[in-house]
N, C-alpha and C positions, 0 to 999 in steps of 0.2 A: 261752263259745262251745263248748269241747270237751264240756262236760257236756250242752249242748243238742244237740249232734250225737249223743252217745251215747243221749240220750232217744229221737231221732228213730229211730235203728236200732233201739232196743229196742222201739219201737211197730210198726215194720215187721216184726220178727221175730215179735212176738205175733200179729199179723194173719195172717202166713204160716203159723204153727203152728196157728192157730185154724181155718184153712182145712180144711174136712171135705169132701173129694171134688171141689171145685172145681179143685184142682191135682192133676192125674194120681191115678189110683186108688192106694190103699195096697196093698202086696203082700198077698195072702192069707196066712193063718196057715199054710196048707199048702205055700206056696212056700218054697223052700230059700234060705238065705242063705249057703250053703256056698261055699268058694272056687272050685267048679267051675261056678258059676252064669255062663253064657256072656255074659249082658248086663253083669256086673261085672268082666269080665276086664280086668286093667290099669288099673282105675279106683279111686282112694281119695279121701278127703276133701280132699287138697291140690290136686286139679285139677278139681273141678267148682265153678261159681260162677254167680251171677247179678250182672250190672253194672247199676246205676241211674244214669244220666246226668241230671244236674239243670241246667237253665238257670240260670246266675248272673245274667243281665241283668234277670231278673224281680224280683229282690230279695224273694224269698218269705221270710216268717218261718218259723222253725223248725217250728212246729206244721203249717203248710201244707206244707212240704217233706216231713215224716213222712206226711201224708195222701196227698200226691201219689206219694211212692214206694210207699206200700201199694197204692194204685190200679194202678200200673205192675206190681207183683208179681203181684197177683191177675189183671190182664189179660192178662199174658203166659202165665201158667198156664191160665186159661180158654181162651185161644186155642190153645194146644197141645193141650188135651183135646178141643176142638171139631174141630180139623183132623184128628186121628186119626193124625198122623205117629208110628209106632212108636219111631223112633230118638229123636225129641225127648221122647216120653213117657217112655221109659226113662231119658233124661237127667233128667228131673224127678224121677222115683223115686230115683235115685241121689244127686241133689242133696239131696233131703229126708232120705234115709237117713243122709247123711254130714254133716249139721249146717247145711245151707241157707245156705252162704257168700253174703254180700251185700256188694258193693263199691260205695260211693257216690261217683261223680265229679262233676266239674262242667264244663260247656261254656259259652262266653261267649255264644253267640247261638243262635237258632232255626235258622238255616241250616246252622251247623256241626253240630247236633244231628241235623238231617235228612239231612246227608251221611253221618254215622256210621250211622244207621238203613239207608240205602241200601247202604253198604258191608257192613254185618252181613247184610242180606237176600241180597246177592249171594253171600255165603259160605254161605247156607242155615242161618243162625243165627235162632232165634226172636226177634222183636221185638215191642214194643208201645209206642206213644206215647200218653201221657195228654193228652186235651184238656179242660182245664178248663170247668167249667159256668158259672163267673162268678158264684157265688153269695157270695163273700167278697172276697179281695184281688185277685184277677186278672181280667182281662176275659175275658168269655165267649169260647171258641174258641182260647184260648191253648194252645199246646203246652208242657208244663211238664217232662215227665220222659219219657225213653226207657229201656225195660228191654232188656236183650240177655242171652239165655240163658234158663234154666240150661243151660249147656253146659260142655264141658272148657275148662279155663283156657287152654290152648294154641290154642283155637279163637277165644276172645274176645280174648286180649292183642293180637294184631296190630291189631284194630280200635281199641281204648281206650288202648294204650300212651302216647300223647302227653298224655293227660289228667291232671289233678291231683285229688287227694282233695278232697271237699267240705270 
């Protein structure tokens, strides 16, 4: 089970790193990564993350979970890029620069997942809920995974603190 979970995370990571331009623009080579860069002030790799919340009641197989988490990661990054919120775009850049930490948690029901999404949105955190197309294991229209972030850990933890790792 642990090996399958690590394979899922590896797939999500490879999709995210392969993303070219869909997730916030890469900094120009002319941009400085120096310590006096105002957008990185007080931010390091330990406090930026993306949380993926997977519904456990759907009993998705490992490959399906990996695909749905990939959809959620790309979906939230695309949404941030389209909306043009500079703070959220800066968070994506920092998250990408510092290792793209992703935490996969589980939630028992769709209702609880949607409550978490509402709480996150009320705190102005970026969110994205994957709605499955229904081509394989899950019925069309099923909400499978919630992405929260990328954002500072201190902003996300109050929303997801009670959840367990997948």
